[in-house]
Structure formats: structure tokens, C-alpha cells
Backbone bond lengths (Angstrom), bond angles and torsions (degrees), N, CA, C in turn:
res aa  C-N    CA-C-N  psi(-1)  N-CA   C-N-CA  omega(-1)  CA-C   N-CA-C  phi
1 M - - - 1.434 - - 1.480 110.43 -
2 L 1.309 112.20 143.37 1.446 115.96 176.35 1.561 114.27 -104.18
3 K 1.303 119.62 160.83 1.368 122.35 167.66 1.578 107.86 -136.08
4 I 1.264 117.89 166.83 1.439 124.99 -175.97 1.495 108.46 -97.50
5 Q 1.288 119.29 133.40 1.403 125.91 173.06 1.525 110.00 -121.79
6 E 1.343 121.12 123.47 1.402 123.77 -177.05 1.528 105.79 -91.55
7 L 1.405 113.81 132.94 1.466 118.92 -179.72 1.561 105.44 -91.13
8 S 1.304 111.37 154.84 1.479 122.69 169.86 1.498 110.41 -82.24
9 A 1.266 120.18 166.02 1.509 122.35 177.88 1.551 107.83 -59.35
10 R 1.313 119.26 -42.06 1.365 123.36 -178.49 1.512 115.21 -62.71
11 E 1.285 117.89 -35.66 1.481 123.05 -178.43 1.611 111.75 -73.85
12 I 1.290 115.90 -19.80 1.482 118.55 -178.39 1.511 116.13 -56.10
13 G 1.308 112.63 -38.01 1.447 119.47 178.01 1.481 113.07 -51.60
14 Y 1.289 121.51 -36.80 1.476 125.82 176.43 1.499 111.28 -67.83
15 W 1.359 118.43 -32.88 1.471 117.38 -176.38 1.573 113.82 -98.18
16 Y 1.317 115.15 -6.56 1.489 119.24 -177.07 1.565 112.26 -54.67
17 P 1.337 115.19 -39.35 1.425 120.07 -177.69 1.486 113.90 -60.03
18 A 1.386 117.33 -29.53 1.481 122.19 173.55 1.421 112.29 -61.84
19 L 1.383 115.51 -41.00 1.426 121.21 -177.96 1.635 108.28 -68.60
20 Q 1.299 114.71 -38.30 1.443 120.67 179.43 1.558 110.95 -64.60
21 T 1.385 116.07 -33.73 1.429 120.25 177.80 1.584 113.07 -75.45
22 D 1.296 117.31 -38.77 1.429 125.07 -171.50 1.538 113.75 -89.52
23 F 1.355 119.61 -15.06 1.449 119.08 -168.75 1.562 106.70 -137.14
24 D 1.292 117.86 145.47 1.499 125.24 -177.24 1.555 104.76 -66.51
25 A 1.256 114.78 137.30 1.540 121.80 178.89 1.478 110.08 -56.59
26 R 1.292 123.63 -27.99 1.424 125.90 175.01 1.583 118.42 -61.13
27 E 1.263 111.62 -28.53 1.429 120.83 -179.66 1.543 115.34 -103.36
28 L 1.352 116.99 -1.85 1.423 119.28 -177.05 1.549 111.66 -83.04
29 L 1.257 116.54 136.87 1.429 125.56 166.23 1.507 105.01 -74.69
30 S 1.296 117.98 151.49 1.508 120.18 -179.77 1.536 107.13 -75.20
31 R 1.309 112.69 155.65 1.563 114.99 178.38 1.433 109.62 -62.59
32 R 1.342 122.19 -34.18 1.435 120.55 -179.32 1.589 112.27 -66.96
33 A 1.381 114.90 -39.88 1.418 118.98 178.30 1.424 112.22 -62.04
34 I 1.388 117.76 -39.11 1.483 121.09 -179.38 1.555 108.33 -67.50
35 Q 1.317 115.19 -46.43 1.391 118.37 -179.83 1.500 115.91 -60.93
36 R 1.383 117.27 -39.43 1.450 119.29 174.28 1.529 113.17 -65.88
37 A 1.322 117.40 -38.70 1.406 122.29 177.21 1.568 112.54 -66.12
38 V 1.290 114.95 -40.24 1.527 119.14 176.18 1.467 110.91 -65.76
39 K 1.283 114.78 -40.09 1.510 119.11 -176.66 1.540 111.56 -65.79
40 R 1.353 116.16 -34.08 1.400 124.19 179.77 1.525 112.30 -84.23
41 G 1.269 119.16 -14.32 1.458 124.67 179.03 1.444 112.65 89.20
42 D 1.380 121.55 12.52 1.391 126.86 178.23 1.536 111.62 -76.01
43 Q 1.359 115.85 -28.12 1.465 123.49 -177.37 1.502 109.87 -133.99
44 E 1.246 115.60 156.10 1.418 125.42 172.93 1.569 112.84 -121.72
45 F 1.296 120.13 131.25 1.427 119.79 177.99 1.601 101.65 -111.35
46 L 1.311 111.89 115.35 1.558 118.52 -174.47 1.459 109.74 -111.76
47 L 1.287 113.17 142.31 1.521 121.74 168.39 1.544 110.31 -108.46
48 F 1.272 115.76 140.87 1.455 120.06 172.13 1.501 104.13 -100.93
49 V 1.318 116.05 116.48 1.417 128.99 -170.42 1.492 115.60 -117.59
50 D 1.296 125.50 129.01 1.354 128.75 175.39 1.493 108.93 -60.39
51 E 1.410 114.25 127.39 1.466 114.61 -173.43 1.586 111.68 -73.18
52 T 1.232 118.70 -27.45 1.435 121.79 -179.25 1.554 113.09 -76.91
53 T 1.390 111.98 -51.73 1.516 115.35 -173.54 1.552 111.25 -97.15
54 G 1.275 123.05 -12.16 1.400 124.66 -178.80 1.533 114.53 74.71
55 I 1.307 115.43 7.13 1.481 118.95 -178.65 1.492 116.65 -82.73
56 P 1.291 120.51 121.58 1.507 119.89 -178.92 1.459 110.23 -65.94
57 Q 1.362 114.39 139.10 1.426 118.90 179.76 1.556 113.13 -122.53
58 G 1.284 117.57 -6.98 1.454 123.57 176.11 1.484 113.09 -168.55
59 Y 1.363 114.33 178.91 1.465 116.93 -178.23 1.545 107.40 -151.32
60 A 1.346 113.63 165.67 1.455 124.42 178.38 1.539 109.04 -146.88
61 L 1.331 116.47 139.58 1.487 117.79 168.59 1.485 103.51 -118.25
62 C 1.275 116.69 122.20 1.448 122.85 -179.85 1.509 116.72 -122.01
63 G 1.342 117.46 127.26 1.436 118.17 170.50 1.527 108.06 -76.76
64 V 1.303 117.04 123.77 1.489 115.71 -172.58 1.630 111.72 -117.34
65 R 1.237 114.75 -11.29 1.493 115.54 -178.26 1.474 111.28 -114.42
66 N 1.321 116.24 120.00 1.485 126.46 173.59 1.477 111.07 -158.23
67 V 1.358 113.40 167.27 1.484 114.29 -178.59 1.565 115.10 -76.99
68 Y 1.296 115.41 -7.86 1.501 120.30 -173.74 1.484 113.87 -99.65
69 G 1.370 119.26 -13.57 1.442 118.94 173.95 1.551 116.86 90.90
70 Y 1.410 110.56 6.95 1.551 112.50 178.23 1.509 109.08 -101.35
71 V 1.337 113.07 169.01 1.402 120.49 176.09 1.562 108.05 -113.69
72 L 1.293 120.69 141.42 1.409 122.67 177.47 1.530 107.82 -108.21
73 L 1.313 114.93 112.11 1.514 122.49 177.49 1.579 100.08 -80.54
74 K 1.362 117.02 91.81 1.430 119.66 174.93 1.422 120.31 -72.18
75 Y 1.317 117.06 -45.74 1.529 119.11 175.30 1.580 105.04 -138.02
76 F 1.292 109.53 140.94 1.480 121.86 -179.63 1.476 106.62 -140.40
77 G 1.335 117.20 123.36 1.423 119.38 -177.20 1.559 110.56 -151.59
78 I 1.391 111.88 143.17 1.479 120.90 176.51 1.513 104.36 -111.28
79 L 1.289 115.34 133.33 1.547 118.73 178.86 1.552 108.48 -62.41
80 S 1.358 113.63 143.45 1.486 118.07 -168.17 1.439 114.16 -53.49
81 W 1.338 120.06 -40.90 1.472 121.62 -176.96 1.516 115.93 -71.63
82 F 1.357 115.73 -5.91 1.393 120.10 175.50 1.570 114.81 -108.71
83 Q 1.256 114.20 -2.96 1.489 120.22 -175.62 1.659 107.59 -70.81
84 G 1.287 111.17 144.46 1.535 115.94 179.13 1.487 112.60 77.80
85 K 1.333 113.68 20.83 1.496 114.27 -179.61 1.581 110.32 -130.27
86 G 1.367 115.88 20.86 1.427 120.73 178.61 1.452 118.56 82.68
87 V 1.404 117.26 1.89 1.406 121.81 -175.00 1.583 108.37 -67.39
88 G 1.355 115.04 -42.69 1.529 118.51 -178.58 1.520 112.56 -59.65
89 V 1.376 115.87 -35.76 1.382 123.97 179.45 1.543 109.06 -65.41
90 E 1.396 115.10 -51.93 1.415 116.79 179.42 1.488 116.06 -65.79
91 A 1.356 118.73 -34.43 1.371 124.38 175.62 1.553 111.97 -63.63
92 M 1.246 113.53 -42.78 1.582 116.68 176.54 1.478 109.85 -61.18
93 R 1.307 119.39 -46.28 1.490 121.41 -179.71 1.502 107.91 -60.17
94 L 1.270 123.98 -38.19 1.490 125.19 -179.31 1.469 106.07 -66.04
95 L 1.294 120.02 -44.45 1.413 123.55 175.08 1.557 116.08 -53.00
96 H 1.309 113.77 -47.51 1.425 118.62 -179.85 1.507 112.75 -71.13
97 R 1.402 123.36 -25.32 1.331 125.15 171.97 1.535 110.93 -72.91
98 R 1.328 112.83 -40.36 1.554 116.54 177.29 1.425 116.31 -56.50
99 Y 1.466 113.32 -38.99 1.397 117.45 -173.52 1.552 111.49 -107.73
100 A 1.273 114.21 30.75 1.487 119.11 -176.28 1.540 115.31 -62.39
101 E 1.307 114.04 -22.41 1.510 117.33 178.91 1.566 115.30 -88.80
102 K 1.397 115.52 -3.17 1.446 122.17 -175.56 1.553 106.86 -81.09
103 Q 1.370 112.73 170.46 1.483 118.08 173.57 1.552 111.89 -72.72
104 G 1.202 114.16 -31.14 1.541 121.20 177.02 1.540 110.87 171.03
105 I 1.364 111.92 179.53 1.409 120.63 177.69 1.518 113.25 -117.96
106 L 1.253 119.68 131.36 1.491 122.11 178.74 1.529 106.24 -108.18
107 A 1.353 111.47 140.10 1.465 119.34 176.04 1.553 107.62 -124.79
108 E 1.253 117.68 141.16 1.512 121.46 172.47 1.487 107.22 -103.34
109 L 1.352 115.87 128.40 1.461 119.76 175.43 1.473 105.88 -111.62
110 T 1.420 114.57 107.84 1.381 120.52 -174.88 1.563 107.63 -116.54
111 V 1.310 119.22 135.30 1.448 123.23 178.13 1.521 106.44 -134.83
112 F 1.281 116.67 121.91 1.418 119.27 177.17 1.576 114.14 -89.60
113 D 1.283 121.16 157.43 1.505 120.86 -170.59 1.529 106.35 -61.54
114 D 1.318 118.47 124.33 1.399 122.93 171.86 1.593 104.38 -163.47
115 N 1.299 120.94 -179.97 1.438 126.70 -176.85 1.531 112.53 -68.09
116 E 1.274 120.94 -33.70 1.433 123.32 -177.27 1.458 115.97 -100.10
117 G 1.295 119.80 6.82 1.526 127.26 -176.01 1.522 113.01 -48.50
118 E 1.286 116.05 -57.23 1.523 123.75 -173.55 1.585 106.87 -58.75
119 D 1.252 116.75 -50.37 1.498 121.83 -173.96 1.583 107.58 -66.47
120 Y 1.303 118.78 -47.41 1.390 126.19 177.61 1.554 111.62 -55.35
121 L 1.315 113.80 -51.74 1.439 121.68 179.45 1.595 111.58 -57.54
122 R 1.364 113.20 -44.89 1.469 115.15 179.34 1.521 114.62 -63.59
123 K 1.448 114.11 -34.68 1.446 115.53 173.48 1.556 114.51 -69.16
124 L 1.389 116.43 -38.97 1.452 118.94 173.38 1.534 114.18 -55.44
125 K 1.361 109.34 -48.61 1.539 113.26 -179.34 1.524 114.19 -62.12
126 R 1.321 113.50 -39.45 1.496 116.38 176.34 1.537 114.96 -64.74
127 F 1.354 111.04 -39.62 1.520 114.79 179.89 1.597 109.09 -66.19
128 F 1.274 119.05 -45.86 1.424 121.89 -178.29 1.579 110.29 -67.49
129 A 1.329 118.01 -42.46 1.484 121.56 176.75 1.490 112.39 -56.11
130 R 1.368 114.20 -39.44 1.516 118.66 -179.57 1.551 108.19 -55.45
131 F 1.265 122.05 -25.74 1.442 123.94 -176.06 1.532 111.81 -104.12
132 G 1.291 115.51 10.17 1.509 119.50 171.40 1.595 111.95 88.56
133 Y 1.357 116.45 19.64 1.401 118.33 173.69 1.540 109.85 -80.05
134 Q 1.301 117.33 136.48 1.443 122.12 -177.38 1.618 108.26 -120.07
135 E 1.278 112.53 143.55 1.494 116.66 -178.06 1.575 107.86 -70.74
136 V 1.305 113.67 139.75 1.433 122.85 178.71 1.494 110.93 -112.23
137 P 1.272 120.73 119.02 1.480 121.90 179.55 1.538 108.52 -61.84
138 C 1.324 111.13 118.41 1.484 118.24 -177.57 1.460 112.10 -158.92
139 D 1.262 125.43 121.05 1.487 123.49 173.36 1.469 110.60 -84.35
140 F 1.387 116.61 108.87 1.361 122.82 -166.21 1.542 109.00 -157.95
141 S 1.320 115.74 134.13 1.406 117.94 179.00 1.527 112.65 -140.15
142 I 1.292 118.75 150.86 1.449 126.70 -179.37 1.579 107.37 -124.16
143 G 1.341 111.25 120.41 1.473 113.99 178.18 1.458 115.08 64.02
144 G 1.262 119.03 17.79 1.546 124.57 -179.31 1.428 111.03 95.83
145 A 1.404 126.00 -4.81 1.454 123.73 -178.97 1.531 106.57 -100.64
146 K 1.247 113.68 144.43 1.473 117.61 179.16 1.594 105.87 -73.41
147 V 1.320 115.33 143.50 1.367 127.48 -179.50 1.523 109.90 -104.70
148 I 1.310 117.48 132.43 1.488 119.92 170.14 1.512 104.38 -104.25
149 L 1.336 113.87 109.18 1.466 121.18 -176.95 1.530 108.19 -86.93
150 T 1.249 114.74 129.67 1.598 120.25 178.84 1.555 105.03 -125.80
151 A 1.281 109.33 154.67 1.611 119.06 -175.99 1.495 105.31 -136.34
152 K 1.261 110.62 138.46 1.502 119.73 168.85 1.525 106.56 -114.23
153 P 1.358 113.31 114.57 1.460 114.39 -178.11 1.566 107.90 -79.44
154 I 1.354 114.23 141.82 1.466 117.82 -179.59 1.554 100.79 -121.54
155 C 1.292 119.06 -80.67 1.424 121.94 174.66 1.535 115.53 -93.57
156 G 1.395 111.53 -14.36 1.426 117.13 -179.69 1.540 112.33 -106.72
157 T 1.411 111.67 -141.01 1.440 115.54 -179.40 1.540 109.22 -129.59
158 A 1.345 113.22 165.68 1.448 118.55 175.32 1.622 109.70 -93.01
159 E 1.256 113.79 -8.16 1.513 122.09 175.33 1.523 114.44 -73.42
160 I 1.302 115.61 58.69 1.503 119.66 -177.94 1.499 115.54 -101.52
161 A 1.308 118.26 3.01 1.453 124.62 -175.61 1.527 111.95 -43.29
162 P 1.333 123.31 -48.68 1.372 123.13 -178.35 1.549 117.40 -61.24
163 V 1.396 114.57 -28.19 1.457 119.99 175.75 1.444 117.98 -115.92
164 A 1.353 115.10 13.77 1.535 117.68 -177.99 1.535 110.19 -62.55
165 R 1.254 122.28 -39.08 1.511 123.02 -178.57 1.560 105.53 -61.57
166 R 1.295 118.08 -43.41 1.518 118.40 -172.37 1.573 105.44 -71.73
167 I 1.276 115.80 -37.18 1.535 116.50 -179.03 1.481 108.80 -62.31
168 L 1.370 116.10 -50.73 1.453 122.95 177.43 1.535 113.41 -55.91
169 A 1.293 115.33 -46.48 1.448 122.89 -176.26 1.651 108.13 -61.63
170 D 1.351 111.08 -39.27 1.431 117.33 178.92 1.581 112.63 -62.63
171 F 1.325 114.30 -48.08 1.481 119.99 173.45 1.457 111.15 -50.73
172 Y 1.275 114.13 -62.87 1.428 121.44 -173.52 1.503 119.91 -61.00
173 S 1.389 112.09 -36.32 1.430 120.93 173.90 1.550 114.71 -61.40
174 R 1.291 112.67 -21.09 1.512 119.97 178.53 1.449 114.93 -83.89
175 C 1.360 116.59 -11.31 1.461 116.58 179.24 1.562 115.74 -130.91
176 L 1.304 112.66 -11.86 1.447 116.47 177.71 1.543 112.17 -120.75
177 K 1.323 116.49 146.15 1.492 122.07 175.63 1.544 105.16 -73.27
178 P 1.381 115.39 154.09 1.387 117.19 179.25 1.539 120.61 -46.91
179 A 1.364 117.95 -42.82 1.374 121.75 179.65 1.522 112.71 -65.59
180 E 1.379 118.70 -36.54 1.429 125.33 176.58 1.532 109.26 -66.24
181 M 1.261 114.49 -45.81 1.415 118.20 -177.93 1.517 110.71 -63.12
182 E 1.359 117.27 -44.06 1.430 119.57 179.37 1.631 111.43 -61.90
183 K 1.245 116.36 -37.15 1.497 121.65 178.10 1.539 111.83 -68.53
184 M 1.307 118.30 -38.04 1.489 120.60 -172.93 1.550 113.23 -94.70
185 I 1.261 116.33 -43.91 1.495 120.52 -173.09 1.550 111.15 -99.51
186 H 1.375 115.00 136.02 1.492 123.56 -179.73 1.471 107.92 -135.96
């Protein structure tokens, strides 16, 4: 069984290399930006920890504060030696319970051009669809890569296409300076 452990802004420095390993540099928020956002309560950096051993098995970075009541699942990763063992499924269920009072959870599926992009994207879509995430029509890119925005309705709706740009702009404006946002988000 897993439990969620919330990291402080100071502890993020230890886990930032995991983000650098799992995600393309073009889509990564800087360590400082994440630490500032966590310190202000705009984001939460969560670890999925085995209740018995205390060993972390995965992590998530979530944007939790915005005017629309949604959560942005920015990064979600399971450590490589725990993959394929149901940890991702259990971690996702914990996230849904944690944010049960929110309008919904948004997830960005981003794949940069490489040889395994199509297969990887298909697996990502299937994983998120398993939990009720639906694609939201939205013309949005991060670091030059097209983003497939998905939404899991909880208390709200997945029909957010008319306001998706405003929701995303709200999340990113809370952690990025205007020049950084203009460089990264399109």
C-alpha cells in the first residue's frame, strides 16, 4: 500500500534529477520555479511512498491553485524499478482521492519527436483513459511539442475547451515569469 508524502520546497532539490531523467528539458519547469510555487502553495510535489518500508516509488507535481478549481497534473512518474507492478495505478487512485473536492484534474500528454514517440503516446493515452481522462480540444504546445490536454471530471466537467487556454495560463503564470512563460508555452 502506498501513501502520499508532500515535499517542502527545500526537499525538491533532491527529487529534481528524477524530473530531468523522466522528462524532456524543453518541458521542464526550473527547479527554482517549482520551489517558489510550492512555497507559495500554488503547486504540490508529492511522493508515493510504501507505507511499510517508507521507500518512495513515484512522484507527482501538481498545480493546485487557480481560479477555475481544477488541478494540473504537470509531472507524474514511477521510479523505474517499480514500473509494471501496479504502482502507477495505485498512485493515480491516491491522487484522485486527494483532489476529490476539486472540479477535475488536467493532465498534459507531451511527446517530443523521437523514434518511440507514437508508441509512448499511445500507452500514455491508454493509461489516462483508464482513469476517465478525456481529450480536450486545445491548440497548445510546450517547448515546441504539441500537447494533448486531457481532463478527468470530478465535481466539474471535462468540457473545458472554451476556457482551457485561460486555465492553463493561470497555472503557468503562478510559477513562471512572463518572459519564461512566453518562451515555453504557445
